[in-house]
A tleap script that builds the chain and sets N, CA, C and O, in Angstrom:
source leaprc.protein.ff14SB
mol = sequence {
  NMET THR PHE GLU THR ARG LYS ILE GLY ALA
  ALA PRO ASP ALA ILE ALA PRO ASP GLY SER
  LYS VAL ARG LEU LEU GLY SER LEU ALA ARG
  GLY SER MET ALA ALA PHE ARG LEU MET PRO
  GLY ALA VAL SER ARG ALA VAL ALA HIE ARG
  SER VAL GLU GLU ILE TRP TYR PHE THR ALA
  GLY HIE GLY ARG MET TRP ARG ARG LEU GLY
  ASP ARG GLU GLU VAL ALA GLU VAL ALA PRO
  GLY VAL SER VAL THR VAL PRO THR GLY THR
  HIE PHE GLN PHE CYS CYS ASP GLY GLY GLU
  PRO LEU GLU ALA ILE ALA ILE THR MET PRO
  PRO TRP PRO GLY ASP GLY GLU ALA PHE THR
  VAL ALA GLY ILE TRP GLN PRO THR CVAL
}
set mol.1.N position { -158.841 -297.694 125.777 }
set mol.1.CA position { -157.463 -297.335 125.461 }
set mol.1.C position { -157.458 -295.922 124.883 }
set mol.1.O position { -158.261 -295.590 124.011 }
set mol.2.N position { -156.548 -295.104 125.380 }
set mol.2.CA position { -156.394 -293.751 124.863 }
set mol.2.C position { -154.992 -293.588 124.293 }
set mol.2.O position { -154.076 -294.343 124.619 }
set mol.3.N position { -154.849 -292.588 123.436 }
set mol.3.CA position { -153.524 -292.242 122.915 }
set mol.3.C position { -152.788 -291.428 123.961 }
set mol.3.O position { -153.400 -290.656 124.699 }
set mol.4.N position { -151.468 -291.600 124.027 }
set mol.4.CA position { -150.644 -290.828 124.949 }
set mol.4.C position { -149.605 -290.070 124.144 }
set mol.4.O position { -148.945 -290.643 123.277 }
set mol.5.N position { -149.461 -288.802 124.424 }
set mol.5.CA position { -148.411 -287.990 123.832 }
set mol.5.C position { -147.665 -287.347 124.987 }
set mol.5.O position { -148.272 -286.704 125.844 }
set mol.6.N position { -146.362 -287.518 125.011 }
set mol.6.CA position { -145.593 -287.021 126.140 }
set mol.6.C position { -144.270 -286.456 125.634 }
set mol.6.O position { -143.588 -287.071 124.814 }
set mol.7.N position { -143.925 -285.288 126.132 }
set mol.7.CA position { -142.632 -284.680 125.828 }
set mol.7.C position { -141.691 -284.994 126.986 }
set mol.7.O position { -142.066 -284.886 128.154 }
set mol.8.N position { -140.461 -285.383 126.645 }
set mol.8.CA position { -139.502 -285.737 127.684 }
set mol.8.C position { -139.251 -284.530 128.587 }
set mol.8.O position { -139.076 -283.412 128.103 }
set mol.9.N position { -139.234 -284.761 129.885 }
set mol.9.CA position { -139.026 -283.694 130.847 }
set mol.9.C position { -137.564 -283.325 130.993 }
set mol.9.O position { -136.681 -284.155 130.779 }
set mol.10.N position { -137.313 -282.084 131.358 }
set mol.10.CA position { -135.940 -281.629 131.596 }
set mol.10.C position { -135.403 -282.203 132.902 }
set mol.10.O position { -134.215 -282.507 133.008 }
set mol.11.N position { -136.268 -282.352 133.887 }
set mol.11.CA position { -135.868 -282.885 135.192 }
set mol.11.C position { -136.269 -284.351 135.282 }
set mol.11.O position { -137.242 -284.764 134.650 }
set mol.12.N position { -135.539 -285.140 136.052 }
set mol.12.CA position { -135.903 -286.555 136.195 }
set mol.12.C position { -137.242 -286.721 136.902 }
set mol.12.O position { -137.599 -285.938 137.782 }
set mol.13.N position { -137.974 -287.755 136.501 }
set mol.13.CA position { -139.230 -288.126 137.167 }
set mol.13.C position { -138.957 -289.010 138.380 }
set mol.13.O position { -139.765 -289.071 139.307 }
set mol.14.N position { -137.810 -289.698 138.366 }
set mol.14.CA position { -137.489 -290.645 139.434 }
set mol.14.C position { -136.000 -290.966 139.384 }
set mol.14.O position { -135.299 -290.610 138.437 }
set mol.15.N position { -135.547 -291.634 140.408 }
set mol.15.CA position { -134.209 -292.223 140.438 }
set mol.15.C position { -134.413 -293.736 140.385 }
set mol.15.O position { -135.125 -294.305 141.212 }
set mol.16.N position { -133.783 -294.374 139.408 }
set mol.16.CA position { -133.913 -295.827 139.238 }
set mol.16.C position { -133.248 -296.550 140.405 }
set mol.16.O position { -132.395 -295.975 141.081 }
set mol.17.N position { -133.627 -297.804 140.649 }
set mol.17.CA position { -132.967 -298.590 141.694 }
set mol.17.C position { -131.446 -298.674 141.512 }
set mol.17.O position { -130.717 -298.851 142.488 }
set mol.18.N position { -130.965 -298.550 140.271 }
set mol.18.CA position { -129.518 -298.586 140.029 }
set mol.18.C position { -128.846 -297.246 140.302 }
set mol.18.O position { -127.618 -297.156 140.295 }
set mol.19.N position { -129.650 -296.188 140.544 }
set mol.19.CA position { -129.118 -294.870 140.857 }
set mol.19.C position { -129.121 -293.893 139.702 }
set mol.19.O position { -128.795 -292.722 139.898 }
set mol.20.N position { -129.477 -294.329 138.506 }
set mol.20.CA position { -129.524 -293.419 137.367 }
set mol.20.C position { -130.795 -292.568 137.414 }
set mol.20.O position { -131.787 -292.931 138.047 }
set mol.21.N position { -130.733 -291.419 136.722 }
set mol.21.CA position { -131.885 -290.519 136.652 }
set mol.21.C position { -132.821 -291.005 135.553 }
set mol.21.O position { -132.371 -291.351 134.461 }
set mol.22.N position { -134.133 -291.033 135.838 }
set mol.22.CA position { -135.131 -291.566 134.915 }
set mol.22.C position { -136.099 -290.475 134.496 }
set mol.22.O position { -136.613 -289.726 135.327 }
set mol.23.N position { -136.339 -290.399 133.196 }
set mol.23.CA position { -137.393 -289.548 132.657 }
set mol.23.C position { -138.366 -290.461 131.925 }
set mol.23.O position { -137.997 -291.135 130.963 }
set mol.24.N position { -139.610 -290.477 132.390 }
set mol.24.CA position { -140.617 -291.392 131.855 }
set mol.24.C position { -141.086 -290.959 130.477 }
set mol.24.O position { -141.212 -289.768 130.194 }
set mol.25.N position { -141.341 -291.934 129.635 }
set mol.25.CA position { -141.875 -291.714 128.289 }
set mol.25.C position { -143.187 -292.471 128.187 }
set mol.25.O position { -143.919 -292.538 129.175 }
set mol.26.N position { -143.512 -293.036 127.053 }
set mol.26.CA position { -144.801 -293.695 126.854 }
set mol.26.C position { -144.922 -295.032 127.560 }
set mol.26.O position { -143.931 -295.683 127.891 }
set mol.27.N position { -146.184 -295.422 127.783 }
set mol.27.CA position { -146.465 -296.704 128.413 }
set mol.27.C position { -147.754 -297.275 127.845 }
set mol.27.O position { -148.731 -296.555 127.642 }
set mol.28.N position { -147.744 -298.580 127.589 }
set mol.28.CA position { -148.922 -299.329 127.157 }
set mol.28.C position { -149.044 -300.574 128.030 }
set mol.28.O position { -148.232 -300.794 128.929 }
set mol.29.N position { -150.043 -301.369 127.766 }
set mol.29.CA position { -150.301 -302.543 128.590 }
set mol.29.C position { -149.150 -303.552 128.575 }
set mol.29.O position { -148.938 -304.246 129.569 }
set mol.30.N position { -148.402 -303.648 127.469 }
set mol.30.CA position { -147.360 -304.670 127.360 }
set mol.30.C position { -145.940 -304.134 127.392 }
set mol.30.O position { -144.994 -304.908 127.244 }
set mol.31.N position { -145.761 -302.825 127.581 }
set mol.31.CA position { -144.411 -302.285 127.633 }
set mol.31.C position { -144.399 -300.807 127.964 }
set mol.31.O position { -145.393 -300.103 127.782 }
set mol.32.N position { -143.259 -300.349 128.454 }
set mol.32.CA position { -143.093 -298.926 128.745 }
set mol.32.C position { -141.707 -298.499 128.294 }
set mol.32.O position { -140.833 -299.329 128.041 }
set mol.33.N position { -141.521 -297.169 128.197 }
set mol.33.CA position { -140.267 -296.623 127.718 }
set mol.33.C position { -139.835 -295.508 128.657 }
set mol.33.O position { -140.662 -294.749 129.162 }
set mol.34.N position { -138.528 -295.420 128.885 }
set mol.34.CA position { -137.981 -294.372 129.734 }
set mol.34.C position { -136.595 -294.009 129.237 }
set mol.34.O position { -135.940 -294.792 128.549 }
set mol.35.N position { -136.157 -292.806 129.598 }
set mol.35.CA position { -134.806 -292.344 129.303 }
set mol.35.C position { -133.998 -292.384 130.593 }
set mol.35.O position { -134.475 -291.947 131.640 }
set mol.36.N position { -132.782 -292.904 130.522 }
set mol.36.CA position { -131.904 -293.029 131.682 }
set mol.36.C position { -130.660 -292.184 131.468 }
set mol.36.O position { -130.140 -292.099 130.355 }
set mol.37.N position { -130.182 -291.552 132.549 }
set mol.37.CA position { -128.978 -290.716 132.474 }
set mol.37.C position { -128.084 -291.019 133.672 }
set mol.37.O position { -128.535 -291.057 134.817 }
set mol.38.N position { -126.799 -291.234 133.373 }
set mol.38.CA position { -125.779 -291.434 134.400 }
set mol.38.C position { -124.709 -290.372 134.154 }
set mol.38.O position { -124.183 -290.265 133.046 }
set mol.39.N position { -124.393 -289.600 135.167 }
set mol.39.CA position { -123.498 -288.465 135.022 }
set mol.39.C position { -122.041 -288.899 134.811 }
set mol.39.O position { -121.678 -290.025 135.150 }
set mol.40.N position { -121.197 -288.001 134.246 }
set mol.40.CA position { -119.791 -288.339 133.984 }
set mol.40.C position { -119.078 -288.853 135.236 }
set mol.40.O position { -119.197 -288.280 136.319 }
set mol.41.N position { -118.341 -289.939 135.062 }
set mol.41.CA position { -117.584 -290.535 136.149 }
set mol.41.C position { -118.393 -291.397 137.101 }
set mol.41.O position { -117.826 -292.020 137.998 }
set mol.42.N position { -119.707 -291.445 136.924 }
set mol.42.CA position { -120.568 -292.186 137.853 }
set mol.42.C position { -120.612 -293.674 137.507 }
set mol.42.O position { -120.450 -294.076 136.354 }
set mol.43.N position { -120.837 -294.479 138.556 }
set mol.43.CA position { -121.000 -295.930 138.424 }
set mol.43.C position { -122.315 -296.293 139.104 }
set mol.43.O position { -122.539 -295.946 140.264 }
set mol.44.N position { -123.178 -296.990 138.381 }
set mol.44.CA position { -124.481 -297.384 138.939 }
set mol.44.C position { -124.322 -298.473 139.988 }
set mol.44.O position { -123.269 -299.099 140.108 }
set mol.45.N position { -125.390 -298.680 140.741 }
set mol.45.CA position { -125.468 -299.854 141.609 }
set mol.45.C position { -125.791 -301.059 140.717 }
set mol.45.O position { -126.489 -300.913 139.714 }
set mol.46.N position { -125.301 -302.217 141.066 }
set mol.46.CA position { -125.608 -303.437 140.318 }
set mol.46.C position { -126.960 -303.959 140.793 }
set mol.46.O position { -127.210 -304.072 141.993 }
set mol.47.N position { -127.830 -304.276 139.828 }
set mol.47.CA position { -129.174 -304.750 140.144 }
set mol.47.C position { -129.569 -305.878 139.204 }
set mol.47.O position { -128.874 -306.167 138.230 }
set mol.48.N position { -130.693 -306.507 139.510 }
set mol.48.CA position { -131.354 -307.479 138.631 }
set mol.48.C position { -132.847 -307.249 138.769 }
set mol.48.O position { -133.304 -306.673 139.756 }
set mol.49.N position { -133.609 -307.699 137.781 }
set mol.49.CA position { -135.067 -307.542 137.774 }
set mol.49.C position { -135.749 -308.884 138.008 }
set mol.49.O position { -135.306 -309.919 137.510 }
set mol.50.N position { -136.824 -308.849 138.768 }
set mol.50.CA position { -137.577 -310.062 139.093 }
set mol.50.C position { -138.446 -310.546 137.926 }
set mol.50.O position { -138.546 -311.753 137.702 }
set mol.51.N position { -139.076 -309.627 137.177 }
set mol.51.CA position { -140.060 -310.052 136.180 }
set mol.51.C position { -139.970 -309.352 134.825 }
set mol.51.O position { -140.557 -309.831 133.855 }
set mol.52.N position { -139.261 -308.249 134.736 }
set mol.52.CA position { -139.220 -307.511 133.469 }
set mol.52.C position { -137.933 -307.805 132.710 }
set mol.52.O position { -136.921 -308.203 133.287 }
set mol.53.N position { -138.006 -307.597 131.404 }
set mol.53.CA position { -136.823 -307.612 130.558 }
set mol.53.C position { -136.763 -306.272 129.847 }
set mol.53.O position { -137.786 -305.608 129.680 }
set mol.54.N position { -135.563 -305.869 129.424 }
set mol.54.CA position { -135.407 -304.549 128.827 }
set mol.54.C position { -134.518 -304.593 127.597 }
set mol.54.O position { -133.677 -305.478 127.436 }
set mol.55.N position { -134.734 -303.606 126.734 }
set mol.55.CA position { -133.837 -303.331 125.613 }
set mol.55.C position { -133.422 -301.877 125.769 }
set mol.55.O position { -134.269 -300.989 125.853 }
set mol.56.N position { -132.106 -301.635 125.809 }
set mol.56.CA position { -131.558 -300.288 125.954 }
set mol.56.C position { -130.917 -299.860 124.635 }
set mol.56.O position { -130.276 -300.660 123.953 }
set mol.57.N position { -131.101 -298.580 124.288 }
set mol.57.CA position { -130.451 -297.989 123.115 }
set mol.57.C position { -129.753 -296.717 123.590 }
set mol.57.O position { -130.407 -295.789 124.066 }
set mol.58.N position { -128.436 -296.673 123.462 }
set mol.58.CA position { -127.655 -295.540 123.954 }
set mol.58.C position { -127.670 -294.394 122.947 }
set mol.58.O position { -127.475 -294.593 121.748 }
set mol.59.N position { -127.904 -293.199 123.463 }
set mol.59.CA position { -128.064 -292.016 122.611 }
set mol.59.C position { -127.000 -290.956 122.835 }
set mol.59.O position { -126.833 -290.074 121.993 }
set mol.60.N position { -126.270 -291.016 123.953 }
set mol.60.CA position { -125.235 -290.015 124.236 }
set mol.60.C position { -124.242 -290.587 125.234 }
set mol.60.O position { -124.563 -291.490 126.006 }
set mol.61.N position { -123.027 -290.044 125.204 }
set mol.61.CA position { -121.996 -290.428 126.159 }
set mol.61.C position { -121.278 -291.709 125.777 }
set mol.61.O position { -121.547 -292.315 124.739 }
set mol.62.N position { -120.360 -292.101 126.642 }
set mol.62.CA position { -119.580 -293.332 126.447 }
set mol.62.C position { -119.423 -294.016 127.794 }
set mol.62.O position { -119.297 -293.357 128.826 }
set mol.63.N position { -119.431 -295.334 127.777 }
set mol.63.CA position { -119.261 -296.063 129.018 }
set mol.63.C position { -119.207 -297.554 128.778 }
set mol.63.O position { -118.925 -298.025 127.676 }
set mol.64.N position { -119.488 -298.285 129.849 }
set mol.64.CA position { -119.468 -299.748 129.796 }
set mol.64.C position { -120.677 -300.278 130.542 }
set mol.64.O position { -121.162 -299.663 131.492 }
set mol.65.N position { -121.158 -301.437 130.092 }
set mol.65.CA position { -122.258 -302.114 130.770 }
set mol.65.C position { -121.859 -303.565 130.995 }
set mol.65.O position { -121.535 -304.294 130.058 }
set mol.66.N position { -121.892 -303.968 132.275 }
set mol.66.CA position { -121.607 -305.346 132.667 }
set mol.66.C position { -122.936 -306.075 132.804 }
set mol.66.O position { -123.893 -305.554 133.376 }
set mol.67.N position { -122.977 -307.304 132.262 }
set mol.67.CA position { -124.158 -308.167 132.403 }
set mol.67.C position { -123.717 -309.585 132.710 }
set mol.67.O position { -122.731 -310.081 132.165 }
set mol.68.N position { -124.480 -310.237 133.609 }
set mol.68.CA position { -124.229 -311.641 133.924 }
set mol.68.C position { -125.557 -312.349 134.107 }
set mol.68.O position { -126.436 -311.877 134.829 }
set mol.69.N position { -125.692 -313.486 133.445 }
set mol.69.CA position { -126.877 -314.327 133.574 }
set mol.69.C position { -126.401 -315.766 133.506 }
set mol.69.O position { -125.892 -316.210 132.477 }
set mol.70.N position { -126.568 -316.500 134.610 }
set mol.70.CA position { -126.064 -317.876 134.663 }
set mol.70.C position { -124.560 -317.885 134.512 }
set mol.70.O position { -123.860 -317.188 135.247 }
set mol.71.N position { -124.045 -318.670 133.562 }
set mol.71.CA position { -122.597 -318.750 133.372 }
set mol.71.C position { -122.091 -317.805 132.281 }
set mol.71.O position { -120.910 -317.834 131.934 }
set mol.72.N position { -122.972 -316.973 131.743 }
set mol.72.CA position { -122.560 -316.007 130.716 }
set mol.72.C position { -122.344 -314.648 131.364 }
set mol.72.O position { -123.182 -314.171 132.129 }
set mol.73.N position { -121.211 -314.032 131.048 }
set mol.73.CA position { -120.870 -312.727 131.612 }
set mol.73.C position { -120.075 -311.940 130.587 }
set mol.73.O position { -119.219 -312.492 129.896 }
set mol.74.N position { -120.365 -310.633 130.489 }
set mol.74.CA position { -119.592 -309.790 129.577 }
set mol.74.C position { -119.678 -308.333 129.983 }
set mol.74.O position { -120.597 -307.912 130.686 }
set mol.75.N position { -118.693 -307.575 129.522 }
set mol.75.CA position { -118.695 -306.126 129.650 }
set mol.75.C position { -118.718 -305.572 128.232 }
set mol.75.O position { -117.828 -305.859 127.431 }
set mol.76.N position { -119.743 -304.775 127.925 }
set mol.76.CA position { -119.892 -304.199 126.590 }
set mol.76.C position { -119.547 -302.717 126.632 }
set mol.76.O position { -119.935 -302.006 127.559 }
set mol.77.N position { -118.819 -302.258 125.625 }
set mol.77.CA position { -118.582 -300.824 125.444 }
set mol.77.C position { -119.874 -300.239 124.893 }
set mol.77.O position { -120.428 -300.763 123.926 }
set mol.78.N position { -120.361 -299.153 125.501 }
set mol.78.CA position { -121.605 -298.545 125.047 }
set mol.78.C position { -121.379 -297.087 124.675 }
set mol.78.O position { -120.594 -296.381 125.308 }
set mol.79.N position { -122.078 -296.654 123.642 }
set mol.79.CA position { -121.962 -295.309 123.089 }
set mol.79.C position { -123.166 -295.099 122.175 }
set mol.79.O position { -123.917 -296.044 121.937 }
set mol.80.N position { -123.369 -293.901 121.661 }
set mol.80.CA position { -124.508 -293.682 120.767 }
set mol.80.C position { -124.544 -294.697 119.630 }
set mol.80.O position { -123.533 -294.966 118.983 }
set mol.81.N position { -125.734 -295.253 119.403 }
set mol.81.CA position { -125.931 -296.231 118.349 }
set mol.81.C position { -125.825 -297.679 118.798 }
set mol.81.O position { -126.090 -298.586 118.008 }
set mol.82.N position { -125.442 -297.918 120.051 }
set mol.82.CA position { -125.301 -299.275 120.573 }
set mol.82.C position { -126.565 -299.656 121.344 }
set mol.82.O position { -127.087 -298.858 122.122 }
set mol.83.N position { -127.053 -300.875 121.125 }
set mol.83.CA position { -128.182 -301.370 121.913 }
set mol.83.C position { -127.750 -302.633 122.643 }
set mol.83.O position { -126.905 -303.388 122.163 }
set mol.84.N position { -128.346 -302.849 123.814 }
set mol.84.CA position { -128.079 -304.043 124.618 }
set mol.84.C position { -129.401 -304.589 125.131 }
set mol.84.O position { -130.366 -303.845 125.307 }
set mol.85.N position { -129.437 -305.880 125.367 }
set mol.85.CA position { -130.622 -306.487 125.965 }
set mol.85.C position { -130.302 -306.901 127.396 }
set mol.85.O position { -129.170 -307.253 127.730 }
set mol.86.N position { -131.341 -306.846 128.228 }
set mol.86.CA position { -131.235 -307.235 129.635 }
set mol.86.C position { -132.372 -308.224 129.907 }
set mol.86.O position { -133.459 -307.816 130.316 }
set mol.87.N position { -132.127 -309.529 129.682 }
set mol.87.CA position { -133.165 -310.523 129.956 }
set mol.87.C position { -133.524 -310.548 131.449 }
set mol.87.O position { -132.713 -310.172 132.295 }
set mol.88.N position { -134.721 -310.985 131.753 }
set mol.88.CA position { -135.170 -311.107 133.141 }
set mol.88.C position { -134.150 -311.877 133.962 }
set mol.88.O position { -133.669 -312.927 133.535 }
set mol.89.N position { -133.819 -311.362 135.139 }
set mol.89.CA position { -132.887 -312.019 136.036 }
set mol.89.C position { -131.426 -311.684 135.810 }
set mol.89.O position { -130.576 -312.090 136.602 }
set mol.90.N position { -131.110 -310.953 134.748 }
set mol.90.CA position { -129.722 -310.577 134.464 }
set mol.90.C position { -129.204 -309.621 135.526 }
set mol.90.O position { -129.883 -308.659 135.887 }
set mol.91.N position { -128.009 -309.881 136.025 }
set mol.91.CA position { -127.324 -308.941 136.909 }
set mol.91.C position { -126.636 -307.933 135.992 }
set mol.91.O position { -125.948 -308.324 135.049 }
set mol.92.N position { -126.819 -306.630 136.263 }
set mol.92.CA position { -126.182 -305.638 135.396 }
set mol.92.C position { -125.782 -304.395 136.169 }
set mol.92.O position { -126.333 -304.073 137.222 }
set mol.93.N position { -124.793 -303.710 135.597 }
set mol.93.CA position { -124.252 -302.485 136.175 }
set mol.93.C position { -123.633 -301.702 135.029 }
set mol.93.O position { -123.132 -302.298 134.075 }
set mol.94.N position { -123.661 -300.381 135.105 }
set mol.94.CA position { -123.064 -299.590 134.047 }
set mol.94.C position { -122.336 -298.388 134.612 }
set mol.94.O position { -122.597 -297.946 135.731 }
set mol.95.N position { -121.410 -297.868 133.807 }
set mol.95.CA position { -120.621 -296.720 134.247 }
set mol.95.C position { -120.431 -295.760 133.085 }
set mol.95.O position { -120.414 -296.161 131.921 }
set mol.96.N position { -120.290 -294.492 133.422 }
set mol.96.CA position { -120.066 -293.436 132.437 }
set mol.96.C position { -118.585 -293.091 132.440 }
set mol.96.O position { -118.062 -292.585 133.433 }
set mol.97.N position { -117.915 -293.362 131.335 }
set mol.97.CA position { -116.476 -293.133 131.240 }
set mol.97.C position { -116.113 -291.791 130.619 }
set mol.97.O position { -114.978 -291.338 130.767 }
set mol.98.N position { -117.036 -291.152 129.936 }
set mol.98.CA position { -116.712 -289.929 129.217 }
set mol.98.C position { -116.990 -288.669 130.010 }
set mol.98.O position { -117.370 -288.719 131.180 }
set mol.99.N position { -116.794 -287.546 129.355 }
set mol.99.CA position { -117.000 -286.241 129.974 }
set mol.99.C position { -118.413 -285.716 129.859 }
set mol.99.O position { -118.712 -284.634 130.363 }
set mol.100.N position { -119.293 -286.465 129.202 }
set mol.100.CA position { -120.700 -286.078 129.111 }
set mol.100.C position { -121.542 -287.214 129.675 }
set mol.100.O position { -121.076 -288.351 129.744 }
set mol.101.N position { -122.786 -286.921 130.082 }
set mol.101.CA position { -123.634 -287.985 130.648 }
set mol.101.C position { -123.830 -289.139 129.669 }
set mol.101.O position { -123.892 -288.946 128.455 }
set mol.102.N position { -123.924 -290.333 130.225 }
set mol.102.CA position { -124.269 -291.528 129.458 }
set mol.102.C position { -125.790 -291.608 129.458 }
set mol.102.O position { -126.408 -291.652 130.522 }
set mol.103.N position { -126.402 -291.626 128.269 }
set mol.103.CA position { -127.855 -291.603 128.165 }
set mol.103.C position { -128.349 -292.750 127.298 }
set mol.103.O position { -127.737 -293.103 126.290 }
set mol.104.N position { -129.472 -293.322 127.717 }
set mol.104.CA position { -130.079 -294.430 126.976 }
set mol.104.C position { -131.588 -294.324 127.049 }
set mol.104.O position { -132.147 -293.822 128.024 }
set mol.105.N position { -132.235 -294.803 126.008 }
set mol.105.CA position { -133.685 -294.999 125.991 }
set mol.105.C position { -133.894 -296.496 126.179 }
set mol.105.O position { -133.266 -297.304 125.494 }
set mol.106.N position { -134.777 -296.868 127.107 }
set mol.106.CA position { -135.002 -298.289 127.371 }
set mol.106.C position { -136.483 -298.623 127.291 }
set mol.106.O position { -137.342 -297.850 127.713 }
set mol.107.N position { -136.751 -299.786 126.743 }
set mol.107.CA position { -138.103 -300.335 126.708 }
set mol.107.C position { -138.162 -301.455 127.725 }
set mol.107.O position { -137.304 -302.338 127.735 }
set mol.108.N position { -139.167 -301.424 128.575 }
set mol.108.CA position { -139.361 -302.414 129.626 }
set mol.108.C position { -140.613 -303.224 129.316 }
set mol.108.O position { -141.683 -302.666 129.074 }
set mol.109.N position { -140.468 -304.551 129.327 }
set mol.109.CA position { -141.578 -305.449 129.004 }
set mol.109.C position { -141.724 -306.491 130.093 }
set mol.109.O position { -140.755 -307.204 130.354 }
set mol.110.N position { -142.855 -306.629 130.741 }
set mol.110.CA position { -143.990 -305.712 130.712 }
set mol.110.C position { -143.608 -304.377 131.347 }
set mol.110.O position { -142.463 -304.215 131.767 }
set mol.111.N position { -144.532 -303.416 131.429 }
set mol.111.CA position { -144.195 -302.121 132.025 }
set mol.111.C position { -143.656 -302.284 133.446 }
set mol.111.O position { -143.962 -303.259 134.133 }
set mol.112.N position { -142.859 -301.324 133.868 }
set mol.112.CA position { -142.259 -301.349 135.205 }
set mol.112.C position { -143.346 -301.482 136.260 }
set mol.112.O position { -144.234 -300.633 136.329 }
set mol.113.N position { -143.301 -302.541 137.096 }
set mol.113.CA position { -144.382 -302.770 138.057 }
set mol.113.C position { -144.279 -301.967 139.349 }
set mol.113.O position { -145.239 -301.916 140.118 }
set mol.114.N position { -143.120 -301.332 139.606 }
set mol.114.CA position { -142.994 -300.502 140.809 }
set mol.114.C position { -141.976 -301.039 141.791 }
set mol.114.O position { -141.142 -301.880 141.457 }
set mol.115.N position { -142.065 -300.532 143.013 }
set mol.115.CA position { -141.124 -300.902 144.071 }
set mol.115.C position { -141.057 -302.414 144.238 }
set mol.115.O position { -142.069 -303.108 144.139 }
set mol.116.N position { -139.875 -302.904 144.489 }
set mol.116.CA position { -139.681 -304.330 144.706 }
set mol.116.C position { -139.304 -305.098 143.455 }
set mol.116.O position { -138.922 -306.264 143.551 }
set mol.117.N position { -139.399 -304.479 142.274 }
set mol.117.CA position { -139.053 -305.172 141.029 }
set mol.117.C position { -137.550 -305.435 140.945 }
set mol.117.O position { -137.124 -306.539 140.604 }
set mol.118.N position { -136.758 -304.421 141.256 }
set mol.118.CA position { -135.302 -304.563 141.162 }
set mol.118.C position { -134.729 -304.912 142.532 }
set mol.118.O position { -135.243 -304.484 143.565 }
set mol.119.N position { -133.662 -305.695 142.518 }
set mol.119.CA position { -132.958 -305.993 143.759 }
set mol.119.C position { -131.459 -305.854 143.524 }
set mol.119.O position { -130.955 -306.109 142.430 }
set mol.120.N position { -130.768 -305.448 144.570 }
set mol.120.CA position { -129.329 -305.205 144.494 }
set mol.120.C position { -128.572 -306.540 144.440 }
set mol.120.O position { -128.926 -307.499 145.126 }
set mol.121.N position { -127.534 -306.576 143.616 }
set mol.121.CA position { -126.666 -307.738 143.491 }
set mol.121.C position { -125.215 -307.256 143.584 }
set mol.121.O position { -124.955 -306.053 143.560 }
set mol.122.N position { -124.288 -308.183 143.689 }
set mol.122.CA position { -122.867 -307.831 143.670 }
set mol.122.C position { -122.465 -307.518 142.234 }
set mol.122.O position { -122.721 -308.304 141.322 }
set mol.123.N position { -121.836 -306.367 142.044 }
set mol.123.CA position { -121.379 -305.966 140.723 }
set mol.123.C position { -119.873 -306.120 140.601 }
set mol.123.O position { -119.229 -306.742 141.446 }
set mol.124.N position { -119.320 -305.549 139.542 }
set mol.124.CA position { -117.877 -305.642 139.344 }
set mol.124.C position { -117.167 -304.326 139.650 }
set mol.124.O position { -115.941 -304.302 139.764 }
set mol.125.N position { -117.926 -303.218 139.785 }
set mol.125.CA position { -117.339 -301.929 140.115 }
set mol.125.C position { -117.956 -301.397 141.394 }
set mol.125.O position { -119.063 -301.786 141.765 }
set mol.126.N position { -117.244 -300.510 142.064 }
set mol.126.CA position { -117.763 -299.856 143.255 }
set mol.126.C position { -118.745 -298.784 142.824 }
set mol.126.O position { -118.350 -297.869 142.102 }
set mol.127.N position { -120.022 -298.850 143.234 }
set mol.127.CA position { -121.002 -297.824 142.828 }
set mol.127.C position { -120.684 -296.465 143.457 }
set mol.127.O position { -120.131 -296.376 144.553 }
set mol.128.N position { -121.052 -295.411 142.725 }
set mol.128.CA position { -120.840 -294.039 143.215 }
set mol.128.C position { -122.146 -293.271 143.349 }
set mol.128.O position { -122.136 -292.130 143.813 }
set mol.129.N position { -123.264 -293.861 142.957 }
set mol.129.CA position { -124.565 -293.158 143.041 }
set mol.129.C position { -125.443 -293.767 144.125 }
set mol.129.O position { -126.566 -293.309 144.340 }
savepdb mol mol.pdb
quit
């Protein structure tokens, strides 16, 4: 095991399956962290994860996040200081309602396994990304 030190990049490292821009942060055997950005007026694609669960903490912008798991469904207002959980299998989608990008830091447990982890589901808004 080695120590990792990483400075967040100015440009995205990837585009998430939901369409948001991803900047990778630290990763260990049991979890990883990334920063997500959705531009003003944008609506993500609705997705669900096969094996990972996540905790998101919003750091900039304003918007909404829809989540559905089984018979539970809600739309949460998100803004700096708000955190949300995304249990494995949750259908989710988010949108940026403000004039600045909606940004969040998310922890993924276990670390993101790669292509095929996320799959598209029916959401409540029309995606724009």
